N, C-alpha and C positions, 0 to 999 in steps of 0.2 A: 504494500500500500504506500502510495506517495504521501508526503507529509501533510498534504491538504486534500486528501481524497474525499473527506467529508467536510466541505468548506463552510465556514461561517460567513455570513453576509457582511459586506462593507457597511460602515456606519453612516447615519445621517449627520447633519451638521451639529445638532445639539449633543448627540452621543459622542461625536468626534472630539469635541472640546473636553469631554470628561476622560476619554481614552488617551488623549495627548494633552495633558494639562499645561497651561501656560506657566513659564518660569522665566526669571531674569537670567542673564548670563552669569555663570558661576565664577568667572574671572574676566579681567579686562582683555579685550580682543586686540592686543598688540603682538604682532608676529612678523613673519617674513612672507612676502609674495614674490612671484617671478612672472615676467612677461617676455615671451620669446619673439624675436623677429630675425630674419635671415638675410645675410648680405654676402657679396663676394668682395674679398679684400686681399691685399698683399700679405705675404707671410709675416712681415714685421709690423703689421697694423697695431695701433695702440688705441685704447678706449679710456676716455675720462668721463666719469659720472659726477653729476652735481645735482643737489636739491636746491631749486630756486623758489623762494617764497613768492606766492602770487597774491597774497593778502597784504593790506597795509598795516596789519596788526590789530585793527579795530574789531575784527571778527574772530580773534583768537579765543579758544575755549580751553582754559587751563594750559596744559602742556601741548595741546593740539594746534596744528596750523596746516593750511593747505599749501602744497608745493607742486611745482612742475618738476618732473624727473627728466633731466636733460642729459642725453648721451652725446658725446662728441667723439667721432671715430676718425682717426687719422690713418689713411691707407686704403680707403674704400675705392673699389673700381667703379667709377661713376657710370651710370647708365646701364648697369647690369641688373637684370632681374634674378631673384633667388627665392625659392619656395621652401617650405618645410620638407623634410625627407619623406619619401613614400613609406608605406607600412608593410611589414611582414605579417603573416597570419596563417590561420588554419580553419578549414571547414569542420563543422561538427558532423562526423561520418555516421554516427549512430547514436540513438537515444541512450541516456544513462538509465540504469534500472532503478527501481524504487529504493532499494537498500543504499545505493550510492548517493542518491539525492538526500536520503535521511541522514546519512553520515556527514553530509556537507551542509546541513541546514543552517549552520552558523553563518555561512557565506551569503545567505539570502536575507539576513537581518540588516536593519538600518543602524545608523550611528549618529549620535548627537554630540558635537564638540562642546566643551565647557565654555568656550569664549562666545558662543552664540546663545541668544535668548530663544526660547521656544514659544512660538505664537501660532495657535491653531487657526486664527483668522488672518486673512491678508489685510494688513493695516493701511497701506498706502495705495488704495485703488484710485486710478486716474481716469479722466474722461478720454475714451478712445476717439481717435481722429482718423476714420477710415478714408483711404483713397478710393476713387471710383473703381469698381470691379470690372474685369475684362469679360467679354463674352466667351462662352465655352460651347463646344460642339456637342450636340446630342449623341448619346450612345457611347461616349468615351468615358473611361475611368481616369479622371485627372487626380492631381494631388490636392484635393479638398475644395469645399465650397460652403455657402451659407444657405440655411433653410429658414424661411420666415423672418422674424425680427432678429437682429444681431444682438446676442446676449453676452458677447465677450467684453471683458474689462481689462484695460491695461493696468499695470501695477508696478510699484517700486518698493520692494521689501526684501531685506537681506537677513531676516530672522530665519531660524530653522522652522519648518522644512523647506521653505521657498528658495533659500540660498542654493540648494543643490541642483536646481534647474538652470539651463543656460543655452547659449547660442553656438551652433557649430558652423564652420565655414570650410568649404572645399572649393576646388576649381569649377564645380557644378553650380554652386550657390550657397546661400545661407539657409539653415534649418535649425532644428531644436534637439535637445537631449537632456539627460538627467544622470547624475552620479549614482551608481549602485555599488560602489566600493571605494577604497582609498585612492585608487588610480584607475577606476573602471567606470566607463560611461556607456549608457544605453541609448541607441538612436535607431534610425531607419536604414535599410540597405540602399534604397533608391537615391539617397543623398551622397553616396560614396562613388567616387570614380574608380570603377573596376578595370580600367585600362592603364595600369601603371607601367613604369619602366621594367624591363626584363629583370627577373629575380625577385620581384616584390608582389605582394598580394593585392594592394590597392594604393592609390595615390594619396597625397597628403590630406590631413584634416587638423584644424585647430578648434579648441573648445574654450569658451569663456563663460564660467558660471556667473549668474546674476548680471549678465551684460545689460547695460541701460544707457542709451545715447552715447555709446563709445566708451563708457566707464567700465572698468574691470576691478571691482572692489576686492576680489580674492585672487587677482592675477589671471593669467591665461596660460595655456599649454598646448601641446600638439600630441597626436597619437603616434605610437611606435608599432603597435600590433593590433590585429583585428581578428575577431572570431565571427563566423557566420554559419547559418544553416543552408542558405541558398542565396546566390548573388542575383541582384536585380540587373537587367540588361541595359539600363540607362537610356531607354528609348522614350522617356517622358510619360509612359503609360504603365499601369499596373495590371498585368494579365494573370490569369490563373496558371500555375500555382504560386506566382509571386505574391499574391495577396495573403497567402498563409505564412510566408516566411520573411516579411519585410522588416527585419530587425537585425541588428548587429550589436556586439559588445566590443568596445575598444579599450585598449590599455594605453594610458597616457604617460607622458614622459615624467610628470611630476605627481606627487601625492596630494593633489589639490583637494581631494575629498576630505582630508584631515582638517582643512580650513572651512569647508562648506558643510560638512556632514554628508551622509548619503542615505538613500532610501532602501527599503527592503524590496524584494521581488517575489511575486507569486505567479503561479500558473493560472490562467483564466479557466473557469469552469462554466459550462452552460447552465449549471445550477444558479448562477448569478444573473441570468438573462432576465431583464425587466426590472432589476433593482435600480432605483432612481438616484443613487448616491455617488455616481462617478464624477471624477474631476479630470481636467486636462489643462496643461500649460504649454505654451509655445510662442514663437516669434513670427507672426503673420506679416507677409510683405504688404498687405493692404492697410495696415494700421501702423503709422509712424515708420513706414518703409522698413519694417523688420528691426527697428532700433529699440523697441520696448516689448517686454513680455506681456502676454495676456493670460487670463485664466477664465475658465467657464466650468460650472459645476451644476449638479442637479439633473443630469441626463441619464438615460438608460442605454444599455448595450445589449446586443443579441448575437451570440456566437453562431456561426453557420452550422446548422444541424446536420448537414451532409459531410462535414469535415471533422476529423478527429480533434479532440481537445489538445492533443500534443502540438498541433499547428493548425491555426484556423484564422479565417477572416472574421472580424467582429464588427457588426453593423451598428451604426448609431446616427443620430441627427444633431449632434453638437455642432456648433458653428465653427468651421475651420477653413483655412485658406493656405495657399502655398507659403512655406516658411514654418508653419506649425508642424509639418511632417517631422517625425522622429520624436516629437514631444510626448511625454508619458500620458497614458490613460491610467488613472490610479484611484485608489480608495484608502480608507482608514479602517483598521480592525481593532477590536477590543483587545487590550493586553499587549499591543505592539509598541506604542509610543512614537511611531513614525508612520508615514504613508508607505504603501507598496505599489510599485508599477506592475501592471498585469499585461500591458500591450503598449504599442506606440502607434501614433497616428500615421496613416498610410495613404488613403486614396478616397475618391468620391465618384459617384455616378449621378445621373439626373434624379434618382430616387433616394439615395442614401449615401452616407459617408462610411468609410471603413478603416478600422484599425487592424493591427496584426499582432497576434500573440499566441500563447500556448505554452506547454511544458518545455518545448525546445528552447524557448527564450530563457527559461530558468536554467536549463542545461548549459547554455552559453555563458551565463553569469558564473556558474560553478566552475566551468572550464577555465575562463579567463582569470578568475580570482585564485584558482588553484595553481595555475602555471606562473602567475605573476602576483604573489601575495602583496 
């Protein structure tokens, strides 16, 4: 029996607040962050780093002050483009058996860092400013759309658990993801460039948790390794069986999850079909041009009855748009203390939107976290 063969239902908002009680940070959040960018330079290049105050002192708060971080690099080869390195990786060749999943149940649990407050309500909800949507061709499954009134809300909140979500970038574009381990991030397959240089599994990806208008309050990093159940063919459409496997788990260069915390992971069960307590977070291109995250909650999902729970399309009508792809579909469970992702946003047709999840998603998390603790 898998660890959640008899699943409990995700909680509603009132119950959620009791299951994940609010608390202040247990210590001050002063630590180290890193932000990577890539250049071509001479072998004897030199770097000078400076903190330049950008306030006049009037807005100082105690020992805090706002700075520009300024890097001056002597020896840059001007006019040369340089990207993050491609990723190595492995496909999940076969499902883990129930005993294996049970032995690794700890790898599916979330983590709350002491320097973050826990806040079950999103505090800084903002007015969303949508851009005009484009027209879409009937009969195609695209990467998401809106049904009826738009219920999405932009937000700016770096408390736990919201800090663990973030913005991905590849040479295909920007999309969404969530931390599921200290250096492990869950997102969609169709955002990955699966045509890398020879010897690699996929081309580059960067991830910035809590990205907001270019700000990176926990730093940013890039992926070094990737795990997948099935590669999407990058043709801009999701066809079957891609709709059952549109998820990947990436290993990041930095342990950025120790700054943001990370979420748990669960296998979606059709037993949860019709439950109205699901949430989603992502970075839509039609609101603030993908510069601000949105959330939507209180919607139902319905796993495809013709597909196995180990890998299935999961239908819903939550409002989504390109850029939200890869963002987690998640809920809260009694006794956990954190949310758990059960799927990622994937596609839409003229009648429904679709996420992708199942037990294979859980297996990918176990594999990535076991290989790269």
